[in-house]
ZADO-1210 file (C-alpha; in nm, 4 decimals, padded with zeros to 6 digits):
<atoms>
<atom x="-02.7790" y="02.8626" z="-02.5758" code="MET" pos="1"/>
<atom x="-02.5216" y="03.1527" z="-02.5214" code="GLU" pos="2"/>
<atom x="-02.4764" y="03.4112" z="-02.7860" code="CYS" pos="3"/>
<atom x="-02.2008" y="03.3435" z="-03.0084" code="PRO" pos="4"/>
<atom x="-02.0698" y="03.7235" z="-02.9717" code="TRP" pos="5"/>
<atom x="-01.9480" y="03.8964" z="-02.6774" code="SER" pos="6"/>
<atom x="-02.1417" y="04.2242" z="-02.7978" code="SER" pos="7"/>
<atom x="-02.4535" y="04.2913" z="-03.0212" code="LEU" pos="8"/>
<atom x="-02.5670" y="04.5924" z="-03.1472" code="HIS" pos="9"/>
<atom x="-02.9374" y="04.5241" z="-03.2650" code="ILE" pos="10"/>
<atom x="-03.1280" y="04.7995" z="-03.4604" code="ALA" pos="11"/>
<atom x="-03.4727" y="04.7907" z="-03.5223" code="VAL" pos="12"/>
<atom x="-03.5837" y="04.9504" z="-03.8564" code="TYR" pos="13"/>
<atom x="-03.9276" y="05.0244" z="-03.8568" code="GLY" pos="14"/>
<atom x="-04.0193" y="04.9591" z="-03.4893" code="CYS" pos="15"/>
<atom x="-04.3891" y="04.9008" z="-03.4863" code="GLY" pos="16"/>
<atom x="-04.5952" y="04.7070" z="-03.2555" code="PHE" pos="17"/>
<atom x="-04.3917" y="04.3591" z="-03.3217" code="ILE" pos="18"/>
<atom x="-04.0682" y="04.5345" z="-03.3190" code="GLY" pos="19"/>
<atom x="-04.1671" y="04.7263" z="-02.9834" code="THR" pos="20"/>
<atom x="-04.2570" y="04.3642" z="-02.8456" code="ALA" pos="21"/>
<atom x="-03.9566" y="04.1900" z="-02.9493" code="ILE" pos="22"/>
<atom x="-03.7579" y="04.4978" z="-02.7794" code="LEU" pos="23"/>
<atom x="-03.9544" y="04.4712" z="-02.4580" code="GLN" pos="24"/>
<atom x="-03.9447" y="04.1208" z="-02.4396" code="GLY" pos="25"/>
<atom x="-03.5190" y="04.1538" z="-02.4926" code="LEU" pos="26"/>
<atom x="-03.5110" y="04.4077" z="-02.2510" code="LEU" pos="27"/>
<atom x="-03.6815" y="04.2259" z="-01.9751" code="LYS" pos="28"/>
<atom x="-03.5009" y="03.9180" z="-02.0290" code="LYS" pos="29"/>
<atom x="-03.1491" y="04.0680" z="-02.0772" code="THR" pos="30"/>
<atom x="-03.1918" y="04.2840" z="-01.7646" code="SER" pos="31"/>
<atom x="-03.2593" y="03.9431" z="-01.5507" code="GLU" pos="32"/>
<atom x="-02.9676" y="03.7650" z="-01.6979" code="ALA" pos="33"/>
<atom x="-02.6192" y="03.7649" z="-01.5541" code="SER" pos="34"/>
<atom x="-02.4431" y="03.5967" z="-01.8717" code="LYS" pos="35"/>
<atom x="-02.5237" y="03.8078" z="-02.1657" code="ASN" pos="36"/>
<atom x="-02.3218" y="04.0018" z="-02.4636" code="PRO" pos="37"/>
<atom x="-02.2806" y="04.3548" z="-02.4102" code="VAL" pos="38"/>
<atom x="-02.5967" y="04.4493" z="-02.5570" code="LEU" pos="39"/>
<atom x="-02.6889" y="04.7774" z="-02.7347" code="LYS" pos="40"/>
<atom x="-03.0484" y="04.9016" z="-02.8871" code="TYR" pos="41"/>
<atom x="-03.1517" y="05.1229" z="-03.1321" code="THR" pos="42"/>
<atom x="-03.5007" y="05.2041" z="-03.2769" code="ALA" pos="43"/>
<atom x="-03.6056" y="05.3654" z="-03.5839" code="TRP" pos="44"/>
<atom x="-03.9474" y="05.5071" z="-03.6602" code="VAL" pos="45"/>
<atom x="-04.0971" y="05.7294" z="-03.9227" code="GLN" pos="46"/>
<atom x="-04.2530" y="05.9878" z="-03.7349" code="SER" pos="47"/>
<atom x="-04.2713" y="06.1817" z="-03.4004" code="GLU" pos="48"/>
<atom x="-04.6135" y="06.0324" z="-03.3068" code="SER" pos="49"/>
<atom x="-04.4502" y="05.6589" z="-03.3669" code="SER" pos="50"/>
<atom x="-04.1896" y="05.7776" z="-03.1303" code="LEU" pos="51"/>
<atom x="-04.4142" y="05.8978" z="-02.8604" code="LYS" pos="52"/>
<atom x="-04.6184" y="05.5429" z="-02.8784" code="ARG" pos="53"/>
<atom x="-04.2890" y="05.3593" z="-02.8792" code="LEU" pos="54"/>
<atom x="-04.1296" y="05.5519" z="-02.5896" code="GLN" pos="55"/>
<atom x="-04.4645" y="05.5157" z="-02.3992" code="HIS" pos="56"/>
<atom x="-04.4778" y="05.1291" z="-02.4587" code="GLU" pos="57"/>
<atom x="-04.1175" y="05.0791" z="-02.3616" code="LEU" pos="58"/>
<atom x="-04.1629" y="05.2761" z="-02.0250" code="GLY" pos="59"/>
<atom x="-03.8506" y="05.3291" z="-01.8133" code="GLU" pos="60"/>
<atom x="-03.6818" y="05.0773" z="-02.0363" code="ALA" pos="61"/>
<atom x="-03.6708" y="05.3301" z="-02.2752" code="ARG" pos="62"/>
<atom x="-03.3416" y="05.4863" z="-02.1247" code="GLU" pos="63"/>
<atom x="-03.1716" y="05.1723" z="-02.2453" code="ARG" pos="64"/>
<atom x="-03.3031" y="05.2106" z="-02.5848" code="VAL" pos="65"/>
<atom x="-03.1832" y="05.4869" z="-02.8595" code="ASN" pos="66"/>
<atom x="-03.5250" y="05.5792" z="-03.0110" code="CYS" pos="67"/>
<atom x="-03.4770" y="05.7775" z="-03.3472" code="VAL" pos="68"/>
<atom x="-03.7745" y="05.9371" z="-03.5519" code="ALA" pos="69"/>
<atom x="-03.6930" y="06.0298" z="-03.9171" code="GLY" pos="70"/>
<atom x="-03.3454" y="06.1330" z="-04.0631" code="GLY" pos="71"/>
<atom x="-03.1407" y="05.9157" z="-04.2293" code="ASP" pos="72"/>
<atom x="-03.1890" y="05.5466" z="-04.1563" code="VAL" pos="73"/>
<atom x="-02.8302" y="05.4763" z="-04.2604" code="VAL" pos="74"/>
<atom x="-02.6945" y="05.6367" z="-03.9751" code="ASP" pos="75"/>
<atom x="-02.8556" y="05.3994" z="-03.7557" code="ILE" pos="76"/>
<atom x="-02.7802" y="05.0831" z="-03.9716" code="VAL" pos="77"/>
<atom x="-02.3911" y="05.1491" z="-03.9529" code="LYS" pos="78"/>
<atom x="-02.3222" y="05.0727" z="-03.6427" code="PRO" pos="79"/>
<atom x="-02.5359" y="04.7841" z="-03.5856" code="ALA" pos="80"/>
<atom x="-02.4366" y="04.4446" z="-03.5929" code="ASP" pos="81"/>
<atom x="-02.7832" y="04.2940" z="-03.6901" code="ALA" pos="82"/>
<atom x="-03.0664" y="04.5096" z="-03.8397" code="VAL" pos="83"/>
<atom x="-03.4451" y="04.3975" z="-03.7911" code="ILE" pos="84"/>
<atom x="-03.6608" y="04.4648" z="-04.0792" code="PHE" pos="85"/>
<atom x="-03.9843" y="04.5720" z="-03.9159" code="GLY" pos="86"/>
<atom x="-04.1189" y="04.8508" z="-04.1723" code="PHE" pos="87"/>
<atom x="-04.4303" y="04.7074" z="-04.3878" code="PRO" pos="88"/>
<atom x="-04.3872" y="04.4555" z="-04.6636" code="PRO" pos="89"/>
<atom x="-04.5241" y="04.7080" z="-04.9532" code="GLY" pos="90"/>
<atom x="-04.2231" y="04.9130" z="-04.8654" code="GLN" pos="91"/>
<atom x="-03.9259" y="04.6940" z="-04.9393" code="LEU" pos="92"/>
<atom x="-03.8751" y="04.8138" z="-05.2938" code="GLU" pos="93"/>
<atom x="-03.8421" y="05.2037" z="-05.1581" code="SER" pos="94"/>
<atom x="-03.6533" y="05.0771" z="-04.8968" code="VAL" pos="95"/>
<atom x="-03.4060" y="04.8997" z="-05.1078" code="SER" pos="96"/>
<atom x="-03.3476" y="05.2044" z="-05.3060" code="ARG" pos="97"/>
<atom x="-03.2283" y="05.4235" z="-05.0056" code="VAL" pos="98"/>
<atom x="-02.8978" y="05.5816" z="-05.1090" code="THR" pos="99"/>
<atom x="-02.6291" y="05.4021" z="-04.9215" code="GLY" pos="100"/>
<atom x="-02.8259" y="05.1148" z="-04.7361" code="LEU" pos="101"/>
<atom x="-02.7030" y="04.8551" z="-04.9330" code="ARG" pos="102"/>
<atom x="-02.3469" y="04.9372" z="-04.8454" code="ASP" pos="103"/>
<atom x="-02.4297" y="04.9872" z="-04.4902" code="ALA" pos="104"/>
<atom x="-02.5925" y="04.6599" z="-04.4733" code="LEU" pos="105"/>
<atom x="-02.2680" y="04.4650" z="-04.5768" code="GLN" pos="106"/>
<atom x="-02.1683" y="04.1928" z="-04.3581" code="GLY" pos="107"/>
<atom x="-02.4380" y="04.2684" z="-04.1063" code="LYS" pos="108"/>
<atom x="-02.6840" y="04.0070" z="-03.9826" code="LEU" pos="109"/>
<atom x="-03.0036" y="04.0801" z="-04.1545" code="ILE" pos="110"/>
<atom x="-03.3712" y="03.9710" z="-03.9753" code="ILE" pos="111"/>
<atom x="-03.6606" y="04.0157" z="-04.1682" code="SER" pos="112"/>
<atom x="-03.9858" y="04.0493" z="-04.0126" code="LEU" pos="113"/>
<atom x="-04.1893" y="04.0922" z="-04.3366" code="LEU" pos="114"/>
<atom x="-04.4443" y="03.8413" z="-04.3709" code="ALA" pos="115"/>
<atom x="-04.4702" y="03.6861" z="-04.7603" code="GLY" pos="116"/>
<atom x="-04.1448" y="03.8264" z="-04.8423" code="VAL" pos="117"/>
<atom x="-03.8714" y="03.5052" z="-04.9114" code="SER" pos="118"/>
<atom x="-03.5059" y="03.5622" z="-04.8662" code="THR" pos="119"/>
<atom x="-03.4679" y="03.5169" z="-05.2395" code="ASP" pos="120"/>
<atom x="-03.7029" y="03.8216" z="-05.2663" code="GLN" pos="121"/>
<atom x="-03.5166" y="04.0175" z="-04.9998" code="LEU" pos="122"/>
<atom x="-03.1845" y="03.9231" z="-05.1752" code="MET" pos="123"/>
<atom x="-03.2798" y="04.0253" z="-05.5188" code="ALA" pos="124"/>
<atom x="-03.3759" y="04.3690" z="-05.3677" code="ALA" pos="125"/>
<atom x="-03.0615" y="04.4801" z="-05.2283" code="PHE" pos="126"/>
<atom x="-02.8426" y="04.3409" z="-05.4995" code="ARG" pos="127"/>
<atom x="-02.6552" y="04.6093" z="-05.6928" code="GLN" pos="128"/>
<atom x="-02.7360" y="04.4431" z="-06.0427" code="GLY" pos="129"/>
<atom x="-02.7088" y="04.1282" z="-06.1942" code="PRO" pos="130"/>
<atom x="-02.2906" y="04.0907" z="-06.1384" code="THR" pos="131"/>
<atom x="-02.3725" y="04.1450" z="-05.7509" code="ASP" pos="132"/>
<atom x="-02.3924" y="03.7647" z="-05.5965" code="PRO" pos="133"/>
<atom x="-02.4885" y="03.9119" z="-05.2459" code="GLY" pos="134"/>
<atom x="-02.2636" y="03.7156" z="-05.0666" code="GLN" pos="135"/>
<atom x="-02.1776" y="03.9652" z="-04.7718" code="ASP" pos="136"/>
<atom x="-02.5834" y="03.9721" z="-04.7074" code="LEU" pos="137"/>
<atom x="-02.6917" y="03.7328" z="-04.4184" code="HIS" pos="138"/>
<atom x="-03.0328" y="03.7665" z="-04.4324" code="ILE" pos="139"/>
<atom x="-03.2597" y="03.5463" z="-04.2169" code="LEU" pos="140"/>
<atom x="-03.6663" y="03.5280" z="-04.2479" code="ARG" pos="141"/>
<atom x="-03.8556" y="03.4891" z="-03.9120" code="VAL" pos="142"/>
<atom x="-04.2077" y="03.5209" z="-03.7992" code="ILE" pos="143"/>
<atom x="-04.2635" y="03.6088" z="-03.3662" code="PRO" pos="144"/>
<atom x="-04.5681" y="03.6798" z="-03.2349" code="SER" pos="145"/>
<atom x="-04.6763" y="03.9684" z="-03.0253" code="ILE" pos="146"/>
<atom x="-04.6379" y="03.7475" z="-02.7216" code="GLY" pos="147"/>
<atom x="-04.2795" y="03.8491" z="-02.7177" code="ALA" pos="148"/>
<atom x="-04.3525" y="04.1393" z="-02.5034" code="LYS" pos="149"/>
<atom x="-04.4090" y="03.8866" z="-02.2124" code="ILE" pos="150"/>
<atom x="-04.1135" y="03.6730" z="-02.3471" code="ASN" pos="151"/>
<atom x="-04.3788" y="03.3955" z="-02.4717" code="ASP" pos="152"/>
<atom x="-04.3703" y="03.4593" z="-02.8483" code="SER" pos="153"/>
<atom x="-04.3563" y="03.1411" z="-03.1136" code="VAL" pos="154"/>
<atom x="-04.1386" y="03.2530" z="-03.3526" code="THR" pos="155"/>
<atom x="-04.1266" y="03.0597" z="-03.6743" code="MET" pos="156"/>
<atom x="-03.8012" y="03.0713" z="-03.8504" code="ILE" pos="157"/>
<atom x="-03.7254" y="02.9583" z="-04.2208" code="ALA" pos="158"/>
<atom x="-03.4501" y="02.7578" z="-04.3140" code="GLU" pos="159"/>
<atom x="-03.2260" y="02.9218" z="-04.5643" code="THR" pos="160"/>
<atom x="-02.8775" y="02.9226" z="-04.7032" code="ALA" pos="161"/>
<atom x="-02.8909" y="03.2902" z="-04.7352" code="CYS" pos="162"/>
<atom x="-02.6892" y="03.2965" z="-04.4003" code="ALA" pos="163"/>
<atom x="-02.4063" y="03.1391" z="-04.2070" code="GLY" pos="164"/>
<atom x="-02.4481" y="02.9244" z="-03.9298" code="SER" pos="165"/>
<atom x="-02.2679" y="03.1667" z="-03.6601" code="GLU" pos="166"/>
<atom x="-02.5525" y="03.4164" z="-03.8068" code="GLN" pos="167"/>
<atom x="-02.8382" y="03.1666" z="-03.7726" code="GLN" pos="168"/>
<atom x="-02.7206" y="03.0883" z="-03.4045" code="ASN" pos="169"/>
<atom x="-02.7196" y="03.4673" z="-03.3173" code="VAL" pos="170"/>
<atom x="-03.0583" y="03.5044" z="-03.4748" code="MET" pos="171"/>
<atom x="-03.1680" y="03.1922" z="-03.2733" code="ALA" pos="172"/>
<atom x="-03.0287" y="03.3376" z="-02.9520" code="TRP" pos="173"/>
<atom x="-03.2292" y="03.6619" z="-02.9939" code="ILE" pos="174"/>
<atom x="-03.5623" y="03.4934" z="-03.0160" code="PHE" pos="175"/>
<atom x="-03.5171" y="03.2305" z="-02.7494" code="GLU" pos="176"/>
<atom x="-03.4788" y="03.5613" z="-02.5367" code="GLN" pos="177"/>
<atom x="-03.8477" y="03.6283" z="-02.5992" code="VAL" pos="178"/>
<atom x="-03.9942" y="03.3010" z="-02.6409" code="GLY" pos="179"/>
<atom x="-03.9827" y="02.9660" z="-02.7936" code="GLN" pos="180"/>
<atom x="-03.8476" y="02.8911" z="-03.1697" code="VAL" pos="181"/>
<atom x="-03.9391" y="02.6626" z="-03.4428" code="GLN" pos="182"/>
<atom x="-03.7745" y="02.6120" z="-03.7434" code="TRP" pos="183"/>
<atom x="-03.9595" y="02.5321" z="-04.1090" code="PHE" pos="184"/>
<atom x="-03.8140" y="02.5010" z="-04.4725" code="PRO" pos="185"/>
<atom x="-03.8666" y="02.8196" z="-04.6172" code="GLU" pos="186"/>
<atom x="-04.1145" y="02.6840" z="-04.8707" code="PRO" pos="187"/>
<atom x="-04.3704" y="02.6119" z="-04.5683" code="LEU" pos="188"/>
<atom x="-04.3112" y="02.9797" z="-04.4106" code="MET" pos="189"/>
<atom x="-04.6221" y="03.0861" z="-04.5410" code="ASN" pos="190"/>
<atom x="-04.8390" y="02.7885" z="-04.4533" code="GLU" pos="191"/>
<atom x="-04.6868" y="02.8025" z="-04.0955" code="ALA" pos="192"/>
<atom x="-04.7368" y="03.1817" z="-04.0941" code="THR" pos="193"/>
<atom x="-05.1602" y="03.1321" z="-04.1545" code="ALA" pos="194"/>
<atom x="-05.1770" y="02.8498" z="-03.9460" code="ALA" pos="195"/>
<atom x="-05.0261" y="03.0475" z="-03.6538" code="GLY" pos="196"/>
<atom x="-05.2489" y="03.3522" z="-03.7704" code="ALA" pos="197"/>
<atom x="-05.5765" y="03.1288" z="-03.7678" code="ALA" pos="198"/>
<atom x="-05.5004" y="03.0036" z="-03.4087" code="CYS" pos="199"/>
<atom x="-05.4900" y="03.3761" z="-03.3166" code="ASN" pos="200"/>
<atom x="-05.8001" y="03.4492" z="-03.4584" code="ALA" pos="201"/>
<atom x="-05.9767" y="03.1248" z="-03.3064" code="LEU" pos="202"/>
<atom x="-05.8473" y="03.2057" z="-02.9635" code="MET" pos="203"/>
<atom x="-06.0057" y="03.5728" z="-02.9788" code="MET" pos="204"/>
<atom x="-06.3207" y="03.4449" z="-03.1132" code="VAL" pos="205"/>
<atom x="-06.3546" y="03.1635" z="-02.8663" code="ALA" pos="206"/>
<atom x="-06.2389" y="03.3587" z="-02.5613" code="VAL" pos="207"/>
<atom x="-06.4806" y="03.6419" z="-02.6827" code="ASP" pos="208"/>
<atom x="-06.7830" y="03.3883" z="-02.7275" code="ALA" pos="209"/>
<atom x="-06.7148" y="03.2168" z="-02.3901" code="ILE" pos="210"/>
<atom x="-06.7031" y="03.5410" z="-02.1916" code="VAL" pos="211"/>
<atom x="-07.0194" y="03.6864" z="-02.3541" code="ASP" pos="212"/>
<atom x="-07.2010" y="03.3275" z="-02.2779" code="ALA" pos="213"/>
<atom x="-07.1050" y="03.3221" z="-01.9209" code="SER" pos="214"/>
<atom x="-07.1883" y="03.6641" z="-01.8532" code="VAL" pos="215"/>
<atom x="-07.5291" y="03.5627" z="-01.9986" code="ALA" pos="216"/>
<atom x="-07.5414" y="03.3165" z="-01.7578" code="GLU" pos="217"/>
<atom x="-07.4584" y="03.5313" z="-01.4451" code="GLY" pos="218"/>
<atom x="-07.0676" y="03.5050" z="-01.4113" code="LEU" pos="219"/>
<atom x="-06.8820" y="03.8580" z="-01.4160" code="SER" pos="220"/>
<atom x="-06.6976" y="03.9628" z="-01.7001" code="ARG" pos="221"/>
<atom x="-06.3437" y="03.9753" z="-01.5279" code="SER" pos="222"/>
<atom x="-06.4032" y="03.6619" z="-01.3642" code="ALA" pos="223"/>
<atom x="-06.5144" y="03.4749" z="-01.7006" code="ALA" pos="224"/>
<atom x="-06.2422" y="03.6239" z="-01.9283" code="LEU" pos="225"/>
<atom x="-05.9503" y="03.4694" z="-01.6126" code="LYS" pos="226"/>
<atom x="-06.1295" y="03.1366" z="-01.6050" code="LEU" pos="227"/>
<atom x="-06.1417" y="03.1283" z="-02.0346" code="ALA" pos="228"/>
<atom x="-05.7671" y="03.2319" z="-02.0494" code="ILE" pos="229"/>
<atom x="-05.6561" y="02.9924" z="-01.7719" code="SER" pos="230"/>
<atom x="-05.8043" y="02.6793" z="-01.9150" code="SER" pos="231"/>
<atom x="-05.6659" y="02.7361" z="-02.2364" code="LEU" pos="232"/>
<atom x="-05.3442" y="02.7927" z="-02.0817" code="ARG" pos="233"/>
<atom x="-05.3844" y="02.4524" z="-01.8961" code="SER" pos="234"/>
<atom x="-05.5093" y="02.2587" z="-02.1630" code="ALA" pos="235"/>
<atom x="-05.2752" y="02.3795" z="-02.4433" code="SER" pos="236"/>
<atom x="-04.9987" y="02.3140" z="-02.1321" code="GLY" pos="237"/>
<atom x="-05.0838" y="01.9641" z="-02.1378" code="LEU" pos="238"/>
<atom x="-04.9896" y="01.8970" z="-02.5071" code="MET" pos="239"/>
<atom x="-04.6900" y="02.1109" z="-02.4922" code="LEU" pos="240"/>
<atom x="-04.5247" y="01.9831" z="-02.2103" code="HIS" pos="241"/>
<atom x="-04.7363" y="01.7024" z="-02.1051" code="GLY" pos="242"/>
<atom x="-04.7041" y="01.4766" z="-02.4311" code="GLY" pos="243"/>
<atom x="-05.0899" y="01.4877" z="-02.4972" code="MET" pos="244"/>
<atom x="-05.2887" y="01.5066" z="-02.8175" code="THR" pos="245"/>
<atom x="-05.6148" y="01.6189" z="-02.8550" code="PRO" pos="246"/>
<atom x="-05.7393" y="01.3140" z="-02.8964" code="GLU" pos="247"/>
<atom x="-05.6122" y="01.1853" z="-02.5487" code="SER" pos="248"/>
<atom x="-05.6924" y="01.5089" z="-02.3949" code="LEU" pos="249"/>
<atom x="-06.0725" y="01.4812" z="-02.4900" code="LYS" pos="250"/>
<atom x="-06.0574" y="01.0960" z="-02.3569" code="GLU" pos="251"/>
<atom x="-05.8993" y="01.2189" z="-02.0197" code="ALA" pos="252"/>
<atom x="-06.1445" y="01.4783" z="-01.9321" code="MET" pos="253"/>
<atom x="-06.4721" y="01.3145" z="-02.0871" code="SER" pos="254"/>
<atom x="-06.6364" y="01.1385" z="-01.8104" code="SER" pos="255"/>
<atom x="-06.9676" y="00.9539" z="-01.8876" code="PRO" pos="256"/>
<atom x="-07.2356" y="01.1739" z="-01.9622" code="ARG" pos="257"/>
<atom x="-06.9850" y="01.4637" z="-01.8685" code="GLY" pos="258"/>
<atom x="-06.9921" y="01.8481" z="-01.9374" code="ILE" pos="259"/>
<atom x="-06.6689" y="01.8573" z="-02.1478" code="THR" pos="260"/>
<atom x="-06.8265" y="01.5664" z="-02.4019" code="ILE" pos="261"/>
<atom x="-07.1391" y="01.7093" z="-02.4279" code="ASN" pos="262"/>
<atom x="-06.9906" y="02.0230" z="-02.4977" code="SER" pos="263"/>
<atom x="-06.7589" y="01.8658" z="-02.7862" code="VAL" pos="264"/>
<atom x="-07.0849" y="01.7092" z="-02.9406" code="LEU" pos="265"/>
<atom x="-07.2557" y="02.0620" z="-02.9130" code="GLU" pos="266"/>
<atom x="-06.9581" y="02.2170" z="-03.1105" code="LEU" pos="267"/>
<atom x="-07.0113" y="01.9560" z="-03.3632" code="GLU" pos="268"/>
<atom x="-07.3417" y="01.9838" z="-03.4188" code="ARG" pos="269"/>
<atom x="-07.2274" y="02.3557" z="-03.5169" code="GLY" pos="270"/>
<atom x="-06.9903" y="02.2096" z="-03.7463" code="HIS" pos="271"/>
<atom x="-06.6736" y="02.3719" z="-03.5571" code="ALA" pos="272"/>
<atom x="-06.4156" y="02.1216" z="-03.6754" code="HIS" pos="273"/>
<atom x="-06.4971" y="02.1729" z="-04.0745" code="SER" pos="274"/>
<atom x="-06.5235" y="02.5431" z="-04.0031" code="THR" pos="275"/>
<atom x="-06.2019" y="02.5922" z="-03.8147" code="ILE" pos="276"/>
<atom x="-06.0260" y="02.3632" z="-04.0839" code="SER" pos="277"/>
<atom x="-06.1747" y="02.6001" z="-04.3691" code="ASN" pos="278"/>
<atom x="-06.0654" y="02.8802" z="-04.1774" code="THR" pos="279"/>
<atom x="-05.7092" y="02.7699" z="-04.1434" code="VAL" pos="280"/>
<atom x="-05.6886" y="02.6652" z="-04.5037" code="ARG" pos="281"/>
<atom x="-05.8642" y="03.0240" z="-04.6115" code="HIS" pos="282"/>
<atom x="-05.5787" y="03.1716" z="-04.4173" code="ALA" pos="283"/>
<atom x="-05.3129" y="02.9641" z="-04.5964" code="ILE" pos="284"/>
<atom x="-05.4358" y="03.0457" z="-04.9274" code="HIS" pos="285"/>
<atom x="-05.4805" y="03.4335" z="-04.8366" code="TYR" pos="286"/>
<atom x="-05.1179" y="03.4423" z="-04.7333" code="THR" pos="287"/>
<atom x="-04.9942" y="03.2531" z="-05.0666" code="ARG" pos="288"/>
<atom x="-05.1530" y="03.5188" z="-05.2668" code="ASN" pos="289"/>
<atom x="-05.0203" y="03.8434" z="-05.0337" code="MET" pos="290"/>
</atoms>
């Protein structure tokens, strides 16, 4: 898909770890491709220490980004075409009261990374009183993953009427540069966010346990880590691109008296299936109450 706009100035308001990952992925992808809009990047952080962290993580690519610490954020929003909200969700109320910000956001594509904050809440925060319909605010809600930095993000996008089709296409183009996108009805965004977070938690715990056990039985830590990660990627690739399901994958990999089927049975002895299911449901309930 091509970007609908011939030029695009992206400003990241609150460039934390996710915002930085998005920039890293965009900078890498757009430097490799030939058919791109004219791109410009600005990143705003609150402190000098955050600025040093951002510039260090961007490396040589920082020359392509206008990195700003402190000062009036309205100055970085005004010239932008798209503004990514990357500040903590708890700061929304104070951000909405910044003098001049509402006017600066008029007509721009607003991309919110704020977990647990709906587009209706964002719209309400920036409306200037009950008589302001907010029709000039084009707000979209996305939840990318840290994999954006290596162009392997899983980005969840809320289906909403708070932005037009052109703005939605621009936003989809941005996040397709850093990975794959998946659309969800907005009422299910909290559930999708929690399920994704639980997958990350499961992967971290599982890989850590596999590596520790392998080291205890004689493998080097580096070899065990590479083996565990590669095996997970291979199996997930078969489901993502090969049309397999967990059931068909288990059937294909389980030979009589084999290691895989016996490993599955040992996991079941430890109630792994129900533990994982309960963890996902706990994550969903936690997200709903944020």
